KOLLO-394206 format. One record per residue (C-alpha): x, y, z; residue in three letters. Coordinates in nm, 2 decimals. Layout:
<rs>
X/Y/Z/ALA
...
</rs>
This chain:
<rs>
0.01/1.52/0.34/MET
-0.07/1.83/0.51/ARG
-0.38/1.91/0.45/ILE
-0.64/2.22/0.57/SER
-1.02/2.16/0.51/VAL
-1.23/2.47/0.51/LEU
-1.55/2.50/0.55/SER
-1.84/2.81/0.54/VAL
-2.16/2.69/0.62/THR
-2.34/2.48/0.91/LYS
-2.37/2.15/0.69/LYS
-2.00/2.23/0.53/GLY
-1.84/2.18/0.93/ALA
-2.04/1.82/0.91/GLU
-1.91/1.71/0.58/THR
-1.58/1.88/0.69/GLY
-1.57/1.66/0.97/MET
-1.67/1.36/0.78/ARG
-1.36/1.43/0.54/ILE
-1.13/1.51/0.82/VAL
-1.22/1.13/0.97/LYS
-1.17/1.00/0.57/ALA
-0.80/1.17/0.56/LEU
-0.70/1.04/0.91/GLU
-0.39/0.86/0.75/ALA
-0.29/1.23/0.66/HIS
-0.21/1.57/0.89/GLU
-0.53/1.71/0.84/THR
-0.67/2.03/0.98/GLU
-1.04/2.16/0.99/LEU
-1.12/2.54/0.98/PHE
-1.51/2.65/1.06/VAL
-1.70/2.93/1.02/ASN
-1.70/3.07/1.39/LYS
-2.08/3.09/1.42/ARG
-2.09/2.70/1.39/TYR
-1.86/2.58/1.60/PRO
-1.70/2.19/1.57/VAL
-1.52/2.06/1.87/HIS
-1.17/2.01/1.73/GLY
-1.22/2.23/1.45/ALA
-1.02/2.60/1.44/THR
-1.29/2.90/1.42/PRO
-1.23/3.11/1.10/ILE
-1.21/3.47/1.22/ASP
-1.09/3.63/0.91/GLU
-1.16/3.68/0.55/PRO
-1.21/3.34/0.38/LEU
-1.00/3.45/0.10/ALA
-0.68/3.57/0.33/GLY
-0.73/3.26/0.51/LEU
-0.72/3.06/0.20/ALA
-0.42/3.25/0.09/GLY
-0.22/3.17/0.35/ARG
-0.26/2.81/0.35/LEU
-0.19/2.82/0.01/PHE
0.20/2.83/0.02/THR
0.20/2.62/0.31/SER
0.01/2.31/0.29/ARG
0.01/2.03/0.07/ASP
-0.40/2.03/0.00/ALA
-0.63/2.25/0.08/LEU
-1.01/2.13/0.05/VAL
-1.29/2.34/0.03/PHE
-1.67/2.25/0.13/VAL
-1.84/2.51/-0.08/SER
-1.90/2.62/-0.38/SER
-1.66/2.58/-0.74/THR
-1.71/2.95/-0.74/GLY
-1.60/3.00/-0.39/ILE
-1.26/2.78/-0.41/ALA
-1.19/2.97/-0.76/LEU
-1.19/3.35/-0.60/ARG
-0.97/3.26/-0.28/CYS
-0.68/3.08/-0.50/ILE
-0.69/3.27/-0.82/ALA
-0.44/3.54/-0.74/ARG
-0.23/3.27/-0.54/HIS
-0.18/3.03/-0.84/ILE
0.18/2.99/-0.99/ARG
0.25/2.65/-1.14/ASP
0.19/2.30/-1.11/LYS
0.52/2.25/-0.98/ALA
0.46/2.43/-0.65/SER
0.10/2.47/-0.61/ASP
-0.08/2.25/-0.35/PRO
-0.35/2.02/-0.45/ALA
-0.70/2.23/-0.46/VAL
-1.04/1.97/-0.41/VAL
-1.35/2.11/-0.42/VAL
-1.63/1.86/-0.19/VAL
-1.98/1.99/-0.24/ASP
-2.16/2.05/0.18/GLU
-2.35/1.74/0.11/ALA
-2.04/1.56/0.05/GLY
-2.23/1.43/-0.29/ARG
-1.94/1.56/-0.56/HIS
-1.54/1.58/-0.51/VAL
-1.38/1.78/-0.76/ILE
-1.04/1.79/-0.84/SER
-1.01/2.11/-0.91/LEU
-0.63/2.22/-0.90/LEU
-0.25/2.03/-0.95/SER
-0.43/1.70/-1.05/GLY
-0.12/1.51/-1.15/HIS
0.16/1.68/-0.98/LEU
-0.02/1.77/-0.64/GLY
-0.19/1.48/-0.61/GLY
-0.54/1.63/-0.61/ALA
-0.72/1.36/-0.83/ASN
-0.57/1.10/-0.56/ALA
-0.72/1.31/-0.32/LEU
-1.05/1.36/-0.45/ALA
-1.08/0.95/-0.52/LYS
-0.99/0.89/-0.18/GLU
-1.23/1.13/-0.03/ILE
-1.49/0.99/-0.25/ALA
-1.42/0.67/-0.09/ARG
-1.44/0.77/0.23/GLY
-1.74/1.02/0.25/ILE
-1.96/0.81/0.01/GLY
-1.92/1.08/-0.28/GLY
-1.84/1.08/-0.63/GLU
-1.51/1.20/-0.72/ALA
-1.51/1.45/-1.03/VAL
-1.14/1.40/-1.25/VAL
-1.12/1.61/-1.51/THR
-0.76/1.56/-1.68/THR
-0.73/1.38/-2.01/ALA
-0.52/1.13/-1.93/THR
-0.73/1.02/-1.65/ASP
-1.08/1.04/-1.82/VAL
-0.94/0.80/-2.06/GLN
-0.82/0.58/-1.81/GLY
-0.44/0.63/-1.88/ARG
-0.12/0.63/-1.69/MET
0.00/1.01/-1.71/CYS
0.36/1.09/-1.67/VAL
0.33/1.20/-1.36/GLU
0.18/0.91/-1.19/ASP
0.42/0.70/-1.35/LEU
0.70/0.93/-1.19/ALA
0.53/0.87/-0.87/ARG
0.43/0.49/-0.90/ARG
0.81/0.45/-0.90/LEU
0.94/0.73/-0.70/GLY
1.13/0.89/-0.98/LEU
1.23/1.24/-1.06/THR
1.09/1.44/-1.31/ILE
1.40/1.61/-1.46/ASP
1.21/1.89/-1.66/ASP
0.84/1.95/-1.56/ARG
0.74/2.13/-1.90/GLU
0.82/1.82/-2.08/GLY
0.55/1.64/-1.88/CYS
0.31/1.89/-2.14/LYS
0.38/1.75/-2.45/GLY
0.42/1.39/-2.36/VAL
0.09/1.42/-2.18/ASN
-0.08/1.55/-2.44/ALA
0.04/1.23/-2.68/ALA
-0.09/1.05/-2.44/LEU
-0.44/1.18/-2.45/ALA
-0.47/1.22/-2.80/ASN
-0.37/0.82/-2.84/GLY
-0.03/0.86/-2.99/GLU
0.28/0.66/-2.95/ARG
0.49/0.74/-2.67/VAL
0.75/0.52/-2.60/GLY
0.94/0.46/-2.30/LEU
1.28/0.35/-2.26/PHE
1.47/0.26/-1.98/CYS
1.81/0.13/-1.88/ASP
1.66/-0.11/-1.66/SER
1.35/-0.37/-1.69/SER
1.07/-0.23/-1.57/ILE
0.77/-0.47/-1.46/PRO
0.50/-0.45/-1.76/PRO
0.19/-0.38/-1.49/ALA
0.37/-0.05/-1.39/VAL
0.40/0.05/-1.75/ALA
0.10/-0.05/-1.88/SER
0.00/0.19/-2.18/GLY
0.33/0.23/-2.30/PHE
0.54/0.09/-2.59/ALA
0.87/-0.03/-2.35/VAL
1.22/-0.06/-2.50/HIS
1.59/-0.07/-2.38/PRO
1.71/0.29/-2.38/LEU
1.99/0.16/-2.61/GLU
1.72/0.12/-2.89/GLU
1.60/0.50/-2.84/MET
1.73/0.65/-3.11/LYS
1.66/0.36/-3.38/ASP
1.29/0.36/-3.24/ARG
1.21/0.76/-3.20/ALA
1.14/0.83/-3.50/HIS
0.82/0.57/-3.50/ASP
0.70/0.74/-3.24/LEU
0.52/1.08/-3.12/GLN
0.68/1.12/-2.80/ALA
0.92/0.99/-2.56/LEU
0.97/0.88/-2.16/VAL
1.32/0.82/-2.08/ILE
1.40/0.65/-1.73/ILE
1.82/0.69/-1.67/THR
2.07/0.78/-1.39/ASP
2.31/0.87/-1.73/ARG
2.33/1.21/-1.91/GLU
2.23/1.13/-2.23/ILE
2.18/1.35/-2.53/GLU
1.82/1.45/-2.57/ARG
1.59/1.37/-2.85/PRO
1.41/1.64/-3.08/ARG
1.13/1.52/-3.01/LYS
0.86/1.56/-2.72/PRO
1.01/1.38/-2.43/HIS
1.03/1.37/-2.04/VAL
1.34/1.25/-1.84/LEU
1.26/1.07/-1.54/LEU
1.54/1.00/-1.29/ARG
1.54/0.74/-1.04/PRO
1.70/0.78/-0.75/ARG
1.92/0.47/-0.76/ASP
2.26/0.58/-0.67/LEU
2.47/0.58/-0.31/VAL
2.74/0.77/-0.29/VAL
3.05/0.62/-0.11/GLY
3.25/0.92/0.09/VAL
3.61/0.87/0.28/GLY
3.76/1.16/0.38/SER
4.04/1.36/0.55/LYS
3.95/1.49/0.92/LYS
3.82/1.86/0.92/GLY
3.75/1.81/0.54/VAL
3.50/2.12/0.42/SER
3.17/2.08/0.22/ALA
3.30/2.21/-0.08/SER
3.56/1.97/-0.11/GLN
3.32/1.63/-0.06/VAL
3.11/1.83/-0.30/VAL
3.34/1.86/-0.60/GLY
3.50/1.48/-0.53/THR
3.14/1.39/-0.59/VAL
3.08/1.58/-0.85/GLU
3.38/1.48/-1.06/SER
3.28/1.09/-0.97/ALA
2.98/1.12/-1.10/LEU
3.13/1.29/-1.44/ARG
3.36/1.05/-1.48/ARG
3.08/0.82/-1.45/ALA
2.86/0.95/-1.69/GLY
2.55/0.97/-1.42/LEU
2.31/1.26/-1.28/SER
2.33/1.44/-0.97/PRO
1.90/1.40/-0.98/GLU
1.95/1.02/-0.90/SER
2.16/1.04/-0.61/VAL
2.00/0.89/-0.27/ARG
2.20/0.81/-0.03/LEU
2.57/0.95/0.08/PHE
2.73/0.67/0.32/ALA
3.07/0.70/0.49/THR
3.21/0.47/0.78/ALA
3.03/0.48/1.12/ASP
3.34/0.71/1.26/PHE
3.31/0.97/1.03/LYS
2.94/1.01/1.05/ALA
2.99/1.33/1.27/ASP
3.25/1.51/1.02/GLU
3.06/1.82/0.93/GLU
3.22/1.87/0.58/GLY
3.07/1.56/0.49/ILE
2.71/1.59/0.66/LYS
2.75/1.96/0.51/ALA
2.80/1.81/0.16/ALA
2.48/1.55/0.18/ALA
2.23/1.82/0.29/ARG
2.34/1.99/-0.03/SER
2.23/1.71/-0.21/PHE
1.90/1.73/-0.07/GLY
2.00/1.35/0.09/VAL
2.06/1.14/0.41/PRO
2.36/1.05/0.53/LEU
2.35/0.66/0.66/ALA
2.71/0.53/0.87/PRO
2.82/0.20/0.80/VAL
3.01/0.01/1.09/SER
3.36/-0.01/1.01/MET
3.32/-0.43/1.14/GLU
3.08/-0.46/0.81/ARG
3.35/-0.25/0.60/ILE
3.63/-0.46/0.74/LYS
3.47/-0.77/0.63/GLU
3.42/-0.64/0.28/ALA
3.73/-0.50/0.24/GLU
3.92/-0.76/0.09/SER
3.65/-0.70/-0.23/GLY
3.78/-0.34/-0.31/PHE
4.09/-0.16/-0.38/ALA
4.29/-0.12/-0.07/SER
4.50/0.16/0.05/SER
4.78/0.03/0.29/ASP
4.83/0.39/0.43/PHE
4.43/0.38/0.49/VAL
4.43/0.05/0.64/LYS
4.74/0.19/0.87/GLU
4.54/0.51/0.97/ARG
4.17/0.38/1.04/VAL
4.21/-0.02/1.03/GLY
4.06/-0.10/0.69/ALA
4.21/-0.03/0.32/GLY
3.89/0.10/0.18/ALA
3.63/0.34/0.29/VAL
3.42/0.48/0.00/ALA
3.42/0.16/-0.24/GLU
3.24/-0.03/0.04/PRO
3.05/0.19/0.25/ALA
2.86/0.28/-0.11/ALA
2.83/-0.10/-0.18/VAL
2.72/-0.19/0.15/LEU
2.47/0.11/0.19/ALA
2.28/-0.01/-0.11/SER
2.05/-0.30/-0.05/GLU
2.15/-0.47/-0.36/LYS
2.48/-0.21/-0.50/GLY
2.67/-0.31/-0.78/VAL
3.00/-0.06/-0.79/LEU
2.97/0.16/-1.08/VAL
3.22/0.41/-1.07/GLN
3.55/0.33/-0.82/GLY
3.73/0.54/-0.57/LYS
3.80/0.92/-0.68/VAL
4.02/1.08/-0.55/LYS
3.99/1.48/-0.44/GLY
4.10/1.73/-0.23/ARG
4.08/1.62/0.11/GLY
3.82/1.35/0.01/ALA
3.73/1.06/-0.17/THR
3.44/0.92/-0.35/ALA
3.29/0.61/-0.53/ALA
2.93/0.53/-0.67/ILE
2.68/0.22/-0.63/ALA
2.41/0.16/-0.85/ARG
2.12/0.00/-0.60/ASP
1.91/-0.22/-0.84/ARG
1.63/-0.27/-0.57/SER
1.42/0.05/-0.68/ILE
1.15/-0.15/-0.85/TRP
1.12/-0.31/-0.55/LYS
0.76/-0.51/-0.52/GLY
0.52/-0.54/-0.27/ARG
0.24/-0.81/-0.17/ILE
-0.04/-0.69/-0.01/THR
-0.30/-0.95/0.14/LEU
-0.65/-0.85/0.13/VAL
-0.92/-0.93/0.33/GLY
-1.25/-0.80/0.18/ILE
-1.47/-0.96/0.46/GLY
-1.76/-1.17/0.41/PRO
-1.81/-1.05/0.03/GLY
-2.10/-0.79/0.09/GLY
-1.91/-0.45/-0.05/ARG
-2.07/-0.26/0.28/GLY
-1.86/-0.51/0.49/HIS
-1.52/-0.40/0.26/MET
-1.33/-0.19/0.46/SER
-1.14/0.14/0.31/LEU
-0.81/0.01/0.37/ARG
-0.89/-0.32/0.15/ALA
-1.05/-0.10/-0.12/ARG
-0.73/0.14/-0.15/GLU
-0.51/-0.16/-0.14/ALA
-0.66/-0.34/-0.47/ILE
-0.66/-0.01/-0.65/GLU
-0.29/0.04/-0.60/GLU
-0.25/-0.28/-0.72/ALA
-0.08/-0.32/-1.04/ASP
-0.17/-0.73/-1.04/SER
-0.45/-0.93/-0.84/ILE
-0.42/-1.26/-0.76/VAL
-0.73/-1.46/-0.64/THR
-0.96/-1.77/-0.65/TYR
-1.20/-1.71/-0.93/GLU
-1.49/-1.74/-0.73/GLY
-1.39/-1.39/-0.57/TYR
-1.39/-1.23/-0.90/LEU
-1.72/-1.15/-0.93/SER
-1.71/-0.95/-0.56/LEU
-1.45/-0.73/-0.65/ILE
-1.54/-0.70/-1.04/GLU
-1.62/-0.32/-1.07/ASP
-1.30/-0.30/-0.90/MET
-1.05/-0.52/-1.17/ILE
-1.06/-0.21/-1.43/GLY
-0.74/-0.27/-1.63/GLU
-0.51/-0.45/-1.41/ARG
-0.36/-0.83/-1.48/GLU
-0.58/-1.06/-1.30/VAL
-0.44/-1.41/-1.20/PHE
-0.71/-1.65/-1.09/SER
-0.77/-2.00/-1.05/ASN
-0.98/-2.25/-0.88/GLY
-1.00/-2.49/-0.54/MET
-0.69/-2.64/-0.42/MET
-0.46/-2.40/-0.62/GLY
-0.36/-2.19/-0.31/GLU
0.04/-2.29/-0.35/VAL
0.02/-2.19/-0.72/LYS
-0.18/-1.79/-0.59/ARG
0.13/-1.75/-0.38/ALA
0.38/-1.85/-0.63/GLU
0.24/-1.60/-0.88/GLU
0.23/-1.35/-0.64/ALA
0.58/-1.39/-0.51/CYS
0.69/-1.42/-0.92/GLU
0.51/-1.08/-0.97/ARG
0.63/-0.89/-0.67/ALA
1.01/-1.05/-0.75/GLU
0.95/-0.85/-1.09/ARG
0.84/-0.49/-0.90/GLY
0.47/-0.50/-0.89/GLU
0.26/-0.44/-0.64/ARG
0.05/-0.72/-0.58/VAL
-0.32/-0.74/-0.43/ALA
-0.39/-1.12/-0.27/VAL
-0.75/-1.09/-0.21/VAL
-0.92/-1.32/-0.02/CYS
-1.26/-1.33/0.15/SER
-1.31/-1.30/0.50/GLY
-0.95/-1.18/0.64/ASP
-0.64/-1.33/0.49/PRO
-0.51/-1.45/0.81/GLY
-0.80/-1.69/0.90/VAL
-0.81/-2.03/0.67/TYR
-0.70/-1.79/0.39/ALA
-0.35/-1.71/0.20/MET
-0.14/-1.52/0.47/ALA
0.00/-1.79/0.61/SER
0.13/-1.97/0.29/LEU
0.26/-1.64/0.11/VAL
0.49/-1.58/0.45/CYS
0.59/-1.90/0.43/GLU
0.69/-1.92/0.08/MET
0.85/-1.57/0.15/LEU
1.10/-1.74/0.45/CYS
1.15/-2.04/0.24/GLU
1.27/-1.82/-0.06/ARG
1.46/-1.59/0.15/GLY
1.27/-1.31/0.03/LEU
1.28/-0.94/0.14/THR
0.92/-0.77/-0.05/LEU
0.77/-0.52/0.16/ASP
0.42/-0.75/0.28/LEU
0.10/-0.60/0.48/GLU
-0.19/-0.77/0.56/VAL
-0.54/-0.58/0.55/VAL
-0.78/-0.74/0.80/PRO
-1.15/-0.82/0.70/GLY
-1.42/-0.92/0.90/ILE
-1.45/-1.31/0.94/THR
-1.74/-1.57/0.86/SER
-1.74/-1.63/1.22/ALA
-1.81/-1.24/1.32/THR
-2.03/-1.23/1.01/ALA
-2.20/-1.48/1.10/SER
-2.25/-1.40/1.46/ALA
-2.38/-1.05/1.35/ALA
-2.68/-1.24/1.19/LEU
-2.74/-1.48/1.46/LEU
-2.72/-1.24/1.75/GLY
-2.44/-1.22/2.01/ALA
-2.36/-1.53/2.05/PRO
-1.94/-1.51/2.03/LEU
-1.94/-1.30/2.36/SER
-1.70/-1.51/2.56/THR
-1.46/-1.74/2.48/ASP
-1.50/-1.92/2.14/PHE
-1.31/-2.20/1.93/ALA
-1.29/-2.16/1.60/VAL
-1.24/-2.52/1.41/ILE
-1.25/-2.58/1.04/SER
-1.33/-2.97/0.97/LEU
-1.16/-2.99/0.59/SER
-0.87/-3.25/0.65/ASP
-0.71/-3.16/0.31/HIS
-0.43/-3.00/0.54/LEU
-0.51/-3.10/0.87/THR
-0.55/-3.51/0.94/PRO
-0.91/-3.61/1.10/TRP
-0.75/-3.74/1.38/GLU
-0.64/-3.38/1.51/ARG
-0.94/-3.20/1.43/ILE
-1.12/-3.47/1.65/GLU
-0.87/-3.42/1.92/LYS
-0.95/-3.02/1.88/ARG
-1.31/-3.06/1.93/LEU
-1.31/-3.27/2.21/GLU
-1.10/-3.02/2.36/ALA
-1.29/-2.75/2.31/ALA
-1.61/-2.94/2.37/ALA
-1.50/-3.05/2.72/GLU
-1.39/-2.68/2.77/SER
-1.71/-2.52/2.74/ASP
-1.57/-2.31/2.44/PHE
-1.86/-2.16/2.22/VAL
-1.75/-2.36/1.88/ILE
-1.72/-2.23/1.53/VAL
-1.69/-2.48/1.26/LEU
-1.56/-2.37/0.91/TYR
-1.60/-2.55/0.61/ASN
-1.88/-2.81/0.73/PRO
-1.93/-3.02/0.39/LYS
-1.85/-3.02/0.02/SER
-1.92/-3.25/-0.23/ARG
-1.66/-3.52/-0.15/ARG
-1.65/-3.45/0.26/ARG
-2.01/-3.56/0.33/THR
-1.94/-3.72/0.70/TRP
-1.74/-3.50/0.91/GLN
-2.00/-3.26/1.02/LEU
-2.20/-3.58/1.16/GLU
-1.89/-3.71/1.31/ARG
-1.83/-3.36/1.50/ALA
-2.20/-3.39/1.61/ALA
-2.13/-3.70/1.77/ARG
-1.84/-3.58/1.96/ILE
-2.04/-3.29/2.06/LEU
-2.27/-3.44/2.17/LEU
-2.10/-3.65/2.42/ARG
-2.01/-3.30/2.62/HIS
-2.31/-3.06/2.56/ARG
-2.73/-3.12/2.63/HIS
-2.87/-3.21/2.30/PRO
-3.10/-2.87/2.31/GLU
-2.77/-2.65/2.28/THR
-2.89/-2.35/2.03/PRO
-2.66/-2.41/1.74/VAL
-2.69/-2.13/1.42/GLY
-2.61/-2.20/1.08/VAL
-2.53/-1.95/0.85/VAL
-2.52/-1.95/0.45/ARG
-2.36/-1.68/0.24/SER
-2.36/-1.42/0.53/ALA
-2.39/-1.09/0.37/THR
-2.41/-1.21/0.02/ARG
-2.68/-1.32/-0.22/GLU
-2.86/-1.60/-0.12/GLY
-2.83/-1.54/0.26/GLU
-2.98/-1.75/0.51/GLU
-2.94/-1.77/0.88/ALA
-3.14/-2.02/1.15/PHE
-3.10/-2.12/1.49/VAL
-3.16/-2.48/1.54/THR
-3.03/-2.77/1.83/THR
-2.71/-2.98/1.88/LEU
-2.99/-3.27/1.83/ARG
-3.05/-3.17/1.48/GLU
-2.72/-3.05/1.35/LEU
-2.62/-3.42/1.21/ALA
-2.92/-3.38/0.97/GLU
-2.90/-3.01/0.88/THR
-2.79/-2.89/0.52/GLU
-2.46/-2.73/0.49/ALA
-2.16/-2.66/0.24/ASP
-1.81/-2.49/0.19/MET
-2.04/-2.16/0.22/MET
-2.19/-2.24/0.57/THR
-2.08/-2.15/0.90/THR
-2.19/-2.33/1.23/VAL
-2.19/-2.19/1.59/ILE
-2.24/-2.42/1.88/ILE
-2.32/-2.22/2.16/GLY
-2.19/-2.34/2.52/ASN
-2.36/-2.43/2.86/SER
-2.49/-2.09/2.93/GLN
-2.62/-1.99/2.53/THR
-2.98/-1.92/2.51/PHE
-3.24/-1.82/2.27/THR
-3.52/-1.54/2.30/TYR
-3.74/-1.44/2.00/ARG
-3.46/-1.57/1.71/GLY
-3.19/-1.42/1.85/LEU
-2.87/-1.64/1.97/MET
-2.72/-1.49/2.31/ILE
-2.41/-1.62/2.50/THR
-2.43/-1.42/2.82/PRO
-2.08/-1.22/2.90/ARG
-2.13/-1.28/3.26/GLY
-2.28/-0.97/3.33/TYR
-2.59/-1.07/3.50/SER
-2.43/-1.26/3.79/GLY
-2.23/-0.91/3.90/LYS
-2.52/-0.62/3.81/TYR
-2.91/-0.64/3.78/SER
-3.03/-0.62/3.45/LEU
-3.37/-0.59/3.49/GLY
</rs>
């Protein structure tokens, strides 16, 4: 989003800087009162109302750091309608309250207010009825699924029905992930006429042209149609557009659902085709002739076309090949100087997996992106022991959790949900890539040949969280080794311990003991004592940043007898590590080059 933040006071300028930092993922600019200049901000040297009026028509969102009255007086005469007005958010100068003032749903002010509140530690104030009641409004559903709202006026009646707790049916001509459509009674489009009498309002998702019901309804268009185009040299845009419109009419499909034009690569510079794509507001994708030739046997072929361009079909294979999972729904239609065919892309409900590292457990140590990823998810997959750490973030989301040794089932569940189109958050403590679920999920995607979107959100690891409680034990090279032999043979673990000890690495031990595994820590201590002095400092941390946190420093001589469990992290110093006033310190090497006294 292109966002302008406007502040009028000195304190407001400081809060404005915090807001800009919180919105670093957006294109954000800060305007401040010229009497209180801030580095990187633009001073306001005209009446605030005049500046706000100009920005109102050129920005996606305005954020006022001011009173609500000031914001209202600045924007009142510029307000037109929800389809064109930008999002407007008001933040008090202390940053305590973040108010969604205008275009909460369609403009995204509600989501923006929540994002700002998370980033500056304030409280989002959202007053739209569906949000207050925890219901998904039509605009949010459309945004979530990437749908186009065909008739925005219809949103009013449907949202009113949702806010009043009335029965709202959702009819679709393709399956929708159940978690996405939570709160709606979902039915196939073919059942709409039979079921409409039991409903107060309807949401219809289809790329087809249909007879509109008389009850309050809104029509949402998936952008799932790919139009393949062929043409003669020098074809005009009007000829291409006319041919495409003819193909759409013949198939009974809506122009609003066209997502992409496609043509053979040697035709991609044809001005008529490029202009036709622009008139539909969609990009033009070139498809290589090599791919078209490989696929042409599956389509109706013309000897004349084959003689001219080297392939017997262009429009049909271009449409199918340019769509990820395309199915031809309208064969080649001939027009004046052009041909068109249409494929339906069934990958529009493509799900995603986000592997979320929530850090060691303390809420203050969880990243903003981790919180956002959980809030964006339709469902959560996690180890049952982590549920209490995210309890207040679960809301109405579906949750799958299980116990220890259940990682494979959790990965399967995440993949299956994402294949159904859900956005799945796989929640891990620490970092997902450190003894957690990231590698397993990635391996499973590879083994199953899945092309799901994947994001890994990093988190603070137990190693670094524990090190922070001990002082500075990891200031130079260190090795992290798990003592669990559940997935790694103990012989290999012993070799790694020997190598790390002999190389004088600081060593971090994960999973030192469990109820079943009681001897590994003692064995590890014996190995390390062959290479390290018995008085080598050892830090022991249990439940870092969580309730019951405990941290202390002992020695390698005492390690074998130290109480530990799966919540414990052990850090063994190297030959240079020392202690000072309870701190465990491993020198980086500065004292050898500089005077530190």
